[in-house]
C-alpha positions in Angstrom: 0.0 0.0 0.0 2.9 2.4 0.7 4.1 2.1 -2.9 0.6 3.0 -4.2 0.6 6.0 -1.9 3.9 7.2 -3.1 3.0 6.7 -6.8 -0.3 8.4 -6.3 1.4 11.4 -4.6 3.9 11.7 -7.4 1.2 11.4 -10.0 -0.8 14.3 -8.5 2.3 16.4 -8.4 3.1 15.5 -12.0 -0.4 16.3 -13.3 -0.5 19.6 -11.4 2.9 20.7 -12.8 1.9 19.5 -16.3 -1.1 21.9 -16.2 1.1 24.8 -14.8 -0.9 25.0 -11.6 0.8 25.9 -8.3 0.0 24.0 -5.1 -1.9 27.0 -3.8 -4.0 27.2 -7.0 -4.8 23.5 -7.0 -5.7 23.6 -3.3 -8.1 26.5 -4.0 -9.6 24.7 -7.0 -10.0 21.5 -5.0 -11.2 23.3 -1.9 -8.6 21.8 0.3 -5.9 23.3 2.6 -2.6 24.0 0.8 -0.7 22.4 3.6 -2.8 19.2 3.1 -1.9 19.2 -0.6 1.8 19.7 0.3 1.5 16.6 2.6 -0.1 14.7 -0.2 2.6 15.5 -2.7 5.6 15.1 -0.5 4.7 12.6 2.2 3.0 9.2 2.4 -0.4 10.8 3.1 -3.2 9.1 1.2 -5.8 11.7 0.2 -8.8 9.5 0.2 -11.4 12.3 0.8 -9.7 14.8 -1.5 -9.2 12.5 -4.5 -12.5 13.4 -6.2 -11.9 17.1 -5.5 -8.3 17.0 -6.9 -9.4 15.1 -10.0 -12.2 17.6 -10.6 -9.9 20.5 -10.0 -7.4 19.1 -12.6 -10.3 18.5 -15.0 -9.5 14.8 -15.3 -11.2 11.5 -14.6 -10.4 9.9 -11.2 -8.9 6.9 -12.9 -6.2 9.2 -14.5 -4.8 9.8 -11.0 -4.0 6.1 -10.8 -2.3 6.0 -14.2 1.3 5.8 -12.9 2.8 2.9 -14.7 5.4 5.2 -16.2 6.5 6.3 -12.8 7.4 2.7 -12.0 9.6 2.2 -15.1 13.3 2.9 -15.3 14.8 4.4 -18.4 15.7 1.0 -19.9 12.1 -0.3 -19.5 10.7 2.9 -21.0 13.1 2.7 -24.0 12.3 -0.9 -24.6 8.5 -0.2 -24.4 8.9 2.6 -27.0 11.0 0.4 -29.3 8.5 -2.4 -29.1 5.5 -0.2 -29.9 6.8 2.4 -32.3 5.8 0.3 -35.3 2.1 0.6 -34.3 2.0 4.4 -34.4 0.1 6.2 -37.1 2.0 8.7 -39.2 0.5 11.6 -37.2 1.5 10.0 -33.9 5.0 9.2 -35.2 5.4 12.8 -36.3 4.4 14.0 -32.9 6.9 11.7 -31.2 9.6 12.8 -33.6 8.9 16.5 -32.8 8.8 15.8 -29.1 12.1 13.9 -29.1 13.7 16.5 -31.4 12.7 19.4 -29.1 14.5 17.7 -26.2 17.9 17.8 -27.9 
């Protein structure tokens, strides 16, 4: 259970940052105390009551909070996954991946 807590906490932080929202802003949107959100992101606090509010504030479905498979992968596993699945991408998706990778160099 501790691993799930840590992954969920990392995922909430990841989603918040991806949307360019500060902790204070998310706390206000989710109607929770900013200190509680900080505890959720940086400690092993399981935000059971706040989960629905956080998902709603991030404008995502609740299940997306638990989409943290990528957080469990190391670089080798991620690279292998990409290599094994690249042939299944459409031309548009492949172009998007190319642009994304190119922008990182």
